[in-house]
C-alpha positions as CSV (number, residue, x, y, z in Angstrom):
1,X,23.5,19.8,49.7
2,X,21.9,16.9,49.3
3,X,19.4,18.2,46.5
4,X,22.7,19.8,44.8
5,X,24.7,16.5,44.8
6,X,21.7,14.4,43.4
7,X,20.7,16.9,40.6
8,X,24.5,17.1,40.3
9,X,24.8,13.2,39.5
10,X,21.6,13.3,37.5
11,X,23.1,16.1,35.0
12,X,26.3,14.0,35.0
13,X,24.7,10.7,33.8
14,X,22.6,12.9,31.5
15,X,25.2,14.8,29.6
16,X,27.8,10.9,29.6
17,X,24.4,9.2,28.4
18,X,23.7,11.9,25.5
19,X,28.0,12.0,24.7
20,X,27.6,8.1,24.1
21,X,24.1,8.3,22.2
22,X,25.8,10.9,19.9
23,X,28.9,8.4,19.3
24,X,26.9,5.5,19.3
25,X,24.4,7.0,16.8
26,X,27.5,8.5,14.7
27,X,29.4,4.6,14.6
28,X,25.9,2.7,13.5
29,X,25.5,5.2,10.7
30,X,29.3,4.4,10.1
31,X,28.9,0.6,9.8
32,X,26.4,1.1,7.4
33,X,27.4,3.9,5.1
34,X,26.2,2.9,2.2
35,X,22.6,2.9,2.4
36,X,22.8,5.7,4.7
37,X,24.6,7.7,1.9
38,X,21.6,6.4,-0.7
39,X,19.1,7.3,1.6
40,X,20.3,10.9,2.3
41,X,20.6,10.6,-1.7
42,X,17.2,9.6,-2.2
43,X,16.3,13.2,-1.0
44,X,18.1,14.6,-4.5
45,X,19.5,17.6,-2.4
46,X,23.3,16.9,-3.4
47,X,24.9,15.2,-6.3
48,X,26.3,11.4,-5.6
49,X,29.7,12.3,-4.6
50,X,28.6,15.4,-2.6
51,X,26.6,13.3,-0.6
52,X,29.5,10.7,0.2
53,X,30.9,13.7,1.8
54,X,27.8,15.8,3.4
55,X,26.8,12.1,4.8
56,X,30.6,11.3,6.4
57,X,30.5,15.0,7.7
58,X,27.3,14.5,9.7
59,X,28.7,11.7,11.2
60,X,31.7,13.8,11.9
61,X,29.4,16.2,13.6
62,X,27.9,13.7,16.1
63,X,31.6,12.2,16.9
64,X,32.7,16.1,17.9
65,X,29.5,15.9,19.9
66,X,29.6,13.2,21.5
67,X,33.1,13.1,22.7
68,X,32.9,16.8,23.3
69,X,29.8,16.3,25.5
70,X,32.4,13.3,27.4
71,X,35.1,15.6,28.0
72,X,32.8,18.6,28.6
73,X,35.2,21.1,26.6
74,X,33.7,24.2,24.8
75,X,30.1,23.0,26.3
76,X,28.5,26.3,25.2
77,X,29.4,26.0,21.8
78,X,28.9,22.2,22.1
79,X,25.9,22.5,23.4
80,X,24.4,25.1,20.5
81,X,25.3,23.3,17.8
82,X,24.0,20.0,19.1
83,X,20.6,22.2,19.9
84,X,20.7,23.5,16.7
85,X,21.5,19.9,14.6
86,X,18.6,18.2,16.5
87,X,16.3,21.1,15.5
88,X,16.9,20.7,11.8
89,X,16.8,16.7,11.9
90,X,13.5,17.1,13.5
91,X,12.4,19.8,10.8
92,X,14.0,17.2,8.2
93,X,12.6,14.4,9.7
94,X,9.0,16.0,9.5
95,X,9.1,16.8,5.9
96,X,10.3,13.1,5.6
97,X,7.3,11.9,7.2
98,X,4.8,14.2,5.5
99,X,5.4,13.5,2.0
100,X,7.1,10.3,2.1
101,X,6.9,6.5,3.5
102,X,10.0,5.7,4.9
103,X,10.6,2.7,7.2
104,X,14.2,3.7,8.4
105,X,15.2,7.0,8.5
106,X,18.9,5.6,9.0
107,X,19.3,7.4,12.3
108,X,20.8,4.4,14.3
109,X,22.2,2.9,10.6
110,X,20.7,-0.1,9.6
111,X,21.0,-1.8,13.1
112,X,17.7,-0.4,14.7
113,X,15.1,0.5,12.4
114,X,13.3,3.9,13.1
115,X,10.7,5.3,10.7
116,X,10.3,9.4,10.7
117,X,7.6,9.3,13.2
118,X,9.9,7.5,16.0
119,X,12.4,9.4,15.3
120,X,10.7,13.0,16.2
121,X,10.0,11.7,19.2
122,X,13.8,10.5,20.1
123,X,14.7,14.0,19.0
124,X,12.0,15.7,21.7
125,X,13.3,13.1,24.1
126,X,17.1,14.7,23.0
127,X,16.1,18.2,23.1
128,X,14.7,17.8,26.4
129,X,17.7,16.3,28.0
130,X,19.8,19.2,26.7
131,X,17.6,21.6,28.4
132,X,18.1,19.8,31.5
133,X,21.9,20.3,31.3
134,X,22.0,23.8,29.0
135,X,23.3,25.7,32.4
136,X,26.2,22.9,32.7
137,X,30.0,24.8,32.0
138,X,32.9,23.3,30.5
139,X,35.5,21.4,32.8
140,X,38.2,23.9,33.7
141,X,41.3,22.2,32.2
142,X,44.4,24.1,31.9
143,X,44.6,26.1,28.8
144,X,47.6,23.8,27.2
145,X,45.3,20.6,28.1
146,X,42.3,22.5,26.3
147,X,44.1,22.8,23.6
148,X,45.6,19.8,23.4
149,X,41.9,17.7,23.2
150,X,40.0,20.0,21.2
151,X,42.7,19.2,18.7
152,X,42.9,15.4,20.1
153,X,38.8,15.3,19.3
154,X,38.5,17.0,16.2
155,X,41.2,15.0,14.9
156,X,39.8,11.2,15.8
157,X,36.7,12.4,14.7
158,X,37.9,13.2,11.5
159,X,39.5,9.8,10.8
160,X,36.4,7.7,12.5
161,X,34.6,9.5,10.1
162,X,36.9,9.8,6.7
163,X,39.7,7.5,6.9
164,X,38.6,4.3,8.3
165,X,36.4,3.9,5.6
166,X,37.4,6.2,2.9
167,X,34.7,8.0,0.2
168,X,35.7,5.1,-2.7
169,X,33.3,7.8,-4.9
170,X,35.9,10.4,-4.8
171,X,39.0,8.1,-5.2
172,X,36.7,6.4,-8.5
173,X,35.8,9.8,-10.0
174,X,39.6,10.5,-10.1
175,X,41.2,7.4,-11.5
176,X,37.9,6.7,-13.6
177,X,38.8,5.5,-16.9
178,X,35.5,7.8,-18.3
179,X,34.1,10.6,-17.1
180,X,30.5,9.4,-17.1
181,X,30.7,6.1,-15.8
182,X,32.9,5.1,-12.7
183,X,35.0,2.3,-14.5
184,X,36.9,1.3,-11.4
185,X,33.6,-0.2,-9.5
186,X,32.2,-0.9,-13.0
187,X,35.2,-3.1,-13.8
188,X,34.6,-4.8,-9.9
189,X,31.3,-5.7,-10.7
190,X,32.1,-7.7,-14.0
191,X,33.6,-10.2,-11.3
192,X,30.3,-10.8,-10.7
193,X,29.1,-14.4,-11.8
194,X,26.2,-12.7,-13.5
195,X,28.3,-10.8,-15.8
196,X,30.5,-13.8,-16.9
197,X,29.1,-13.9,-20.7
198,X,29.7,-9.9,-21.3
199,X,33.3,-10.4,-21.6
200,X,33.5,-11.2,-24.9
201,X,31.3,-9.1,-28.4
202,X,29.8,-6.2,-27.6
203,X,26.7,-4.8,-25.4
204,X,24.9,-2.0,-24.4
205,X,23.8,-1.9,-20.6
206,X,21.3,0.0,-19.6
207,X,21.5,1.2,-15.9
208,X,17.5,2.3,-14.8
209,X,16.3,2.9,-11.4
210,X,12.7,1.3,-11.6
211,X,11.0,4.3,-10.4
212,X,12.3,6.7,-12.8
213,X,10.0,8.5,-14.9
214,X,13.2,9.4,-17.6
215,X,14.9,6.1,-17.3
216,X,11.4,4.5,-18.6
217,X,11.6,6.9,-21.3
218,X,15.1,6.1,-22.0
219,X,14.3,2.1,-22.0
220,X,11.2,3.1,-24.6
221,X,13.6,5.1,-26.8
222,X,16.7,2.5,-26.9
223,X,14.2,-0.2,-27.4
224,X,12.7,1.5,-30.5
225,X,16.6,2.0,-31.7
226,X,17.6,-1.3,-31.2
227,X,14.5,-2.4,-33.7
228,X,14.6,-0.4,-36.0
229,X,18.3,-1.3,-36.6
230,X,17.9,-5.4,-36.3
231,X,20.2,-5.9,-33.2
232,X,19.8,-8.8,-31.2
233,X,17.6,-8.1,-28.1
234,X,20.5,-10.4,-26.3
235,X,23.1,-7.5,-26.8
236,X,21.1,-5.2,-24.6
237,X,21.1,-5.7,-21.2
238,X,19.0,-3.7,-18.2
239,X,20.7,-3.3,-14.6
240,X,18.0,-1.8,-12.4
241,X,17.8,-0.6,-9.5
242,X,14.7,-0.8,-7.0
243,X,12.3,-3.3,-5.3
244,X,11.3,-5.9,-7.4
245,X,7.4,-4.7,-7.4
246,X,9.0,-1.7,-8.8
247,X,11.5,-3.7,-11.3
248,X,7.8,-5.4,-12.4
249,X,6.4,-2.0,-13.1
250,X,9.6,-1.2,-15.2
251,X,9.4,-4.0,-17.3
252,X,5.7,-3.9,-17.6
253,X,5.5,0.0,-18.6
254,X,8.7,0.1,-20.7
255,X,8.1,-3.2,-22.8
256,X,11.0,-4.8,-22.4
257,X,10.2,-8.3,-20.9
258,X,11.8,-10.1,-23.7
259,X,15.4,-8.2,-22.6
260,X,17.5,-9.3,-19.6
261,X,17.1,-7.8,-16.6
262,X,19.4,-7.9,-13.1
263,X,19.3,-6.3,-10.2
264,X,21.7,-5.0,-8.1
265,X,21.9,-3.5,-4.4
266,X,21.1,0.3,-4.4
267,X,24.9,1.2,-3.0
268,X,26.2,-0.6,-6.2
269,X,24.5,0.8,-8.8
270,X,25.0,4.7,-7.1
271,X,28.8,4.1,-7.0
272,X,28.8,2.5,-10.6
273,X,26.7,5.8,-12.2
274,X,27.9,8.3,-10.1
275,X,24.2,8.9,-8.7
276,X,23.2,9.9,-12.4
277,X,20.6,7.9,-14.2
278,X,19.6,6.5,-16.6
279,X,23.1,5.7,-17.6
280,X,24.2,3.8,-21.1
281,X,27.7,1.9,-21.1
282,X,28.7,0.6,-24.5
283,X,31.3,-2.3,-23.8
284,X,33.4,-4.5,-26.4
285,X,35.1,-7.4,-24.6
286,X,34.2,-6.6,-21.2
287,X,35.9,-3.0,-21.8
288,X,34.4,0.3,-21.5
289,X,34.5,2.4,-24.9
290,X,31.4,5.1,-24.2
291,X,29.0,5.7,-21.4
292,X,26.5,8.7,-21.0
293,X,23.2,9.7,-21.0
294,X,20.1,10.2,-23.2
295,X,22.6,12.0,-25.2
296,X,24.7,8.7,-26.1
297,X,21.1,7.1,-27.9
298,X,21.7,8.4,-31.4
299,X,20.6,6.1,-34.0
300,X,24.0,6.5,-35.9
301,X,26.1,5.6,-32.8
302,X,23.8,2.8,-32.2
303,X,24.3,1.3,-35.5
304,X,28.2,2.2,-35.7
305,X,28.6,0.5,-32.6
306,X,26.9,-2.5,-33.4
C-alpha cells in the first residue's frame, strides 16, 4: 500500500510539473512573441500574417495542455495531443539541427536560450515523463462542473494567447492605406529620430533583408536606374534587416556604400513589410505614395516620381 501511495505521489508530482512546464513555456513565448514569430517565419512555411496566427495557436495549445494536465480533465485526449505535439516539435528540431545553425529555438522565448540539440534532449525527457503518467485517468468531476472547466480552460487559453497581446499585423492589414506596405507600422516608425529628414521631399525607401538574394538583385537594379536618371543618392534609403556582418556583405555585393543604410529590428521590419521583401516605398513629405515589389522598379515610374 505504501508503494502504491509513493507511486501515486510521484505521478501526481510529474503531472503537475508537466502542467506548470507547458504553461511556463507558453507564457515565455508570449512575452517575446515578436522574436518567436520571426523565428517561425524564417522557415518559410507561412506568410508573415499566417505566422502570427500560427505562433499564437502553438501558445494556445501549450496553455490548454498545461491547464488540462493540472486539472486532470479529458486526460487521455490531452495526453495524446501532448505526445503528438512533442513528437512533431522534435522532428522539427531535428531538421533545424541538421540544416540550420540556430543559437535559440525559442522554446522558452528569449529568457532561456536553447539550441535545437538541447531542446531535443528536453523533449526526450518530457516524452519519457509523459509515458510515466500514461495510465492516469481523468478526475471524476460532476458532468456540469466538467463542462464548465473545459469551457473555462479553452476561453482562458484563447484570451491569453490572442487577446492580451493581439496580432497587430492583422489589425494593421485591415487598416493599412496600401496593400503592399503596413502604413500603420510605417508611420509609427517615422516618429523615430532616424526618419526625421524624410518628412519633406520625395524619397524611395528600399526594405531589404541582408541575406536575401532577390533583395541584392533588387538593390543593384535600383541603383542602375538611379544613376541612369541622375537621381541624387541621398533620395534613396536602404532599410536593412540582418546582422552587422550580413549588412556589410550586402553593401559590398550591391555596391551601395555611398547610399544611406539603416538597420531596424527584425520584428519591426517584418511588420512594416508584411513579411514580404524586397519592398520599395515611395514617399512624399512623409506620406506613402506607392509601394510594391520588383514590379514598381520601372524606369518610367522612377523618372516620373523624382
